C-alpha positions, 0 to 999 in steps of 0.5 A, a space after each residue: 324138655 321132652 315127653 313121649 306118649 306111646 299106645 298099642 293097638 290092634 287092627 280093630 282099634 289101631 294105635 294110630 287113634 292116638 292122632 285123633 285123640 291128640 288132634 295132630 296127625 301122625 304124618 305131620 310134624 307141627 310147631 307151635 309158638 308159645 311166649 317162652 319158646 317153641 312146642 314141637 309135636 311129632 310122631 317117631 313111630 305110627 303104626 296100627 300096632 304102636 303108635 308114639 306122640 312126642 312133645 318136644 319144648 324149646 325154651 328160650 330162657 332169655 325170653 322166659 326172663 324178659 317176660 317175667 316168667 323166671 324162676 320165682 325169688 331170684 334177684 333180677 341180675 342173678 346168673 340163675 335166671 338165665 343158666 337153669 334147668 328150665 330148658 331141659 326138665 319137665 316143669 309147669 312150662 311143660 304142663 302149660 304146653 300140654 294144655 295149649 298144644 293137646 287142649 281138646 284131648 285135655 277136655 275129653 273132646 274128639 269131634 271126629 270120633 267122639 267115642 274114642 275119649 272114653 276108651 281106655 287104651 294101653 298107654 306108656 308115658 316117658 319123661 327123660 328129665 323130671 325135677 322131683 323135689 322129694 325124690 323118687 318115693 314121692 313120685 310113686 306116691 303121686 302116680 301109683 294111687 291113680 292106676 299107674 305102674 311108675 319107674 322112677 330112676 334117680 339121675 346121678 350127678 355125675 356118672 364118673 363120680 357116683 360118690 357124688 350121689 343122685 340129683 333131684 331129677 329122675 327118669 320117669 316111665 308111667 304104664 297103664 291099661 285102664 286109664 283114658 288119654 284125657 285121664 292121663 293128660 290131666 294127671 300129668 298136667 297137675 303133677 308135673 308142676 307139683 313135682 317140680 315145686 316151682 311154677 313159672 307164672 303167678 298163681 292167681 285165684 282162678 287157678 283153684 278152679 282150674 285145678 278142681 276142674 282138671 283134678 275131677 275124679 281123682 284129686 278128691 280121694 288122692 292120699 296125697 291131696 294136701 301136698 298136691 294142692 299146697 305145691 300146685 297153688 305155690 303154697 298160697 294158703 288162703 287159695 289152698 284152704 279154699 281148694 281144700 274146703 271145696 275137695 272136701 265136698 267133692 270127696 263125700 261123693 267118693 267116700 264111705 256112705 257113712 253119713 248115708 248109712 246114719 240116715 238109712 239106720 233112722 229108718 231101720 229104727 222105725 221098724 218093729 224089731 227094735 233089738 236089731 233094726 235093719 238099715 236101709 242100705 241093707 233092705 236096698 241091697 236086698 231089693 236089688 238082688 230080689 229084682 236081679 234074680 227075678 230078671 234071671 241076670 247072671 252077668 251084672 254091672 254094678 255102675 258107680 260101685 263105690 267101695 264094693 258093698 253090692 258087689 260084695 253081696 252079689 259074689 255070695 250068690 253063685 247064680 251071678 256068674 260075672 260081676 263087674 264093678 265100675 266107679 270113676 274113683 281109683 280110691 274107692 276102687 282100692 278100698 273095694 278090692 280090700 274089702 273083697 279081699 281080691 289079693 287073697 281070693 281064690 282063682 275060681 272066685 276071682 274069675 267071677 269078679 272085676 273092678 274097673 275104673 270108668 266114668 259113667 259120663 262116657 260110653 264104654 265098649 267094656 260095658 256092652 253085653 250084660 244082662 243087668 246094670 245097677 245104678 244104686 244111689 248114683 244119679 243124684 250124685 250128678 249135676 242135672 245137665 250131666 244126666 243125659 250123658 249117663 242116660 245114653 251111656 247106659 240105656 243107649 250104648 251099653 243097653 243091658 236087658 235090665 237096668 235098676 235104678 235106686 234114688 232117694 224119695 225126698 217126700 220121705 225126709 220129713 220123717 226124720 227128725 235128725 235131718 233139718 228141713 230142706 237139707 238133702 241126705 248126703 252133702 254131695 247130693 245135687 238134687 233129690 226127686 219126689 215120686 212123681 219127678 222120678 217117674 217122669 224122668 224114668 218114663 222119659 228114658 224108657 220111651 226114648 231107648 224102648 225100655 218098659 219101666 216098673 217102680 218099686 218101693 224100697 224100705 216102709 212105704 209110708 201112706 202119706 209120703 211113700 218109701 225112703 228109697 224108690 227104685 225103677 226096674 227098666 226091662 228092654 222091650 225085645 219086640 219093639 227093639 227087634 222091630 225097629 231093627 227090621 225097619 231099619 234093615 228095610 229102609 
């Protein structure tokens, strides 16, 4: 079985960076032993303009049977155990080889060039023979929502006898410009065995953790989530149900903010205008817009843009000439595109807005050079140990002149009778800060990255518990930044 990964590049970003990402030198052909054969990695071409890495897996069908890893369900003496498609067609065997041979790339680790794993790049992946139980249509349904352009050509049973029809195999080509190599490998690792629908090894309970780990960022919002989960776990219902329950919790972070809006509406109900209360979500967007106007920003990043509510509000103000919405969820970006009607937007208006897929846990060169960045109701969705990565990606690497951060004030939660004691406002919130905790974090971030920071209330400012939402406005301290640069040059 065979798979190739191709990327293109320039002098500044050579395609041969693929060797760093895969931890396999383009000038070498390497072989790796596995329990079912030998995996070879080689580079048919390696130029700055274009680089291709190939994974060739030689499967020993006899050794596979002797180790009890043949196709499940076949009798011991069945000829099918020895004569089958395992040596030739991409399957769970190839997925396991990917995780073994390219383990660092799958984890998004590159010690030699740590900035590379988070950079999207043009990718073309080709699999000459892919078993697809469900046909080419299912292949497209699985890969297209993830940002791939899919070409899946059915392989005829026999070219000389077209009346025999097509086999269950396809020639697969995937192309994308907005994905990282890590994302691509994770998609393949899960979806190759899903399409084959016959894992070669016993599915243990720890496969649930593996699926959720590799599916982070794309599986919770995938339209074929149930099918993917069921097939990946070999239709073991107890494991599938457990995985779907955990995925539902994760999905809350990527789905519509309806639960948050319900809580936010409770704030509006407490205002004097009972006929038409203003939801907190609307008040929050207005506060952000006011702060952005005051900063003089014209080029704005909405980091963690979700389904595009703030991007839509920014587009209505002509002073914002360039608006970029960034989110890890492809599904959320698809909904945002529909909300904004990008496919029907005029050319002049469309030139002002861009939606890009990316993780805020990694530095991204696309985010540099903007006037302002907004993190609206984002930080509380991250585990606390991951906050430093987001901090560096935004304040250390992107370094916009202004950064706005909004987050719930947990002290205000007691004002809502509908919110049970001790419960956070959204099922995916990993924490909610008090005013003092938020100020402490924001102050430390400002000190580390040479920003000044001010704090503003959003919503009614209760004299006892403060506002429902707290906002920090970070402004880059140009004087200190310039002095530091001069000192560095002098040294």
